[in-house]
Structure formats: structure tokens, C-alpha cells
C-alpha positions in Angstrom: 0.2 0.1 0.0 1.0 3.4 -0.8 0.4 6.5 1.5 0.6 10.0 0.2 0.5 13.2 2.2 -0.1 16.4 0.9 0.1 19.6 3.4 -2.0 22.3 1.6 -1.8 26.3 2.3 -4.7 28.2 1.4 -4.7 32.1 0.4 -5.9 34.5 2.6 -9.9 33.8 2.0 -9.4 30.5 -0.1 -9.8 27.9 2.0 -13.9 27.4 1.8 -13.6 27.5 -1.8 -10.9 24.8 -1.9 -13.0 23.1 0.7 -16.1 23.0 -1.5 -13.7 22.0 -4.3 -12.4 18.7 -2.0 -16.3 17.7 -1.3 -16.7 17.5 -5.2 -13.4 15.6 -6.1 -13.1 13.4 -3.1 -16.4 11.0 -4.0 -14.7 10.8 -7.6 -11.3 9.6 -6.6 -12.6 7.4 -4.0 -14.1 5.2 -7.3 -10.4 5.2 -8.6 -9.4 1.6 -9.8 -6.7 1.6 -6.8 -8.1 3.7 -4.6 -8.4 2.6 -0.8 -8.9 6.4 1.2 -9.2 9.7 -0.1 -9.4 11.9 2.7 -8.8 16.1 3.4 -8.6 17.8 7.0 -8.4 21.0 7.9 -6.4 22.3 11.0 -7.9 22.9 14.3 -5.3 25.8 14.9 -5.2 27.5 11.2 -8.1 27.2 9.0 -6.2 27.5 5.9 -4.0 24.7 6.2 -5.1 21.4 4.8 -3.9 18.0 5.1 -4.7 15.5 2.0 -4.1 11.3 3.3 -4.6 9.3 0.1 -4.2 5.5 0.4 -3.4 3.4 -3.1 -3.1 0.2 -3.8 0.1 0.8 -5.6 2.6 3.4 -7.5 0.0 2.4 -10.6 -2.8 3.7 -9.0 -1.2 6.7 -8.0 0.2 7.1 -10.9 -3.4 6.8 -12.6 -5.2 8.8 -9.5 -2.9 12.2 -11.2 -4.3 11.7 -14.9 -7.9 11.3 -14.4 -10.2 14.1 -15.7 -11.7 14.9 -12.4 -8.2 15.3 -10.8 -7.3 17.7 -13.7 -10.6 19.7 -13.4 -9.2 19.9 -9.3 -6.3 21.5 -10.4 -8.1 23.8 -12.8 -10.8 25.1 -10.6 -8.0 25.8 -7.3 -5.6 27.3 -9.9 -4.4 31.0 -7.9 -5.7 29.5 -4.6 -2.7 28.1 -2.5 -0.4 30.2 -0.6 2.4 27.8 -1.6 3.5 24.9 -3.0 2.3 21.3 -1.7 3.9 19.9 0.7 3.9 15.9 -0.8 5.5 13.2 1.1 4.8 8.9 0.1 4.9 6.7 2.6 4.8 2.8 3.0 2.5 1.2 5.5 4.4 -0.9 8.0 1.9 -2.2 10.8 
């Protein structure tokens, strides 16, 4: 299993719009082949900070996700809404 985390920082005043776009994206991603989980969380102490926790059966499933029309549409819809580049980490499940 591959686990990916993406820590995101919304631009000022854009958190709600980003969350709205994620609300459209998540149900579609969960239907992608090889996707085991896809969750978006908002920091309690900083509403502009989001983390996406993604779980895939394999690297191939992760690659597939990145090429889907719905993921590309999310990227277009949220262009310019982030304050910084995402901090992405990839993990292997060990327990």
C-alpha cells in the first residue's frame, strides 16, 4: 500500500472555496481503481492549512489518479487558490 500526504496552505480567504472543490473531488477519487482512501482534513488552529491523506493499492493506482479528468479539473478550479506549493510525502504502510 502506498500512502501519500499533501500539506496545503490556502491563500487568504480561499479555504472555503478549496474545500468546496475537494467536496466534489473526493467521491470521484474514491471510485478510481486502486484507491483505498482519500481524506481531506483542516487544521484546528489554522483553517488555511489542509492535509490530504491518500491511500492506494500501488504506485500505478497513484499514477492513474494523477491523470484522471476529475483530478485535472480540480487543479484548474483551484489554480491560484494556494499560498504555497504542496508539501508532498510518500509513505509505505508498515503496521
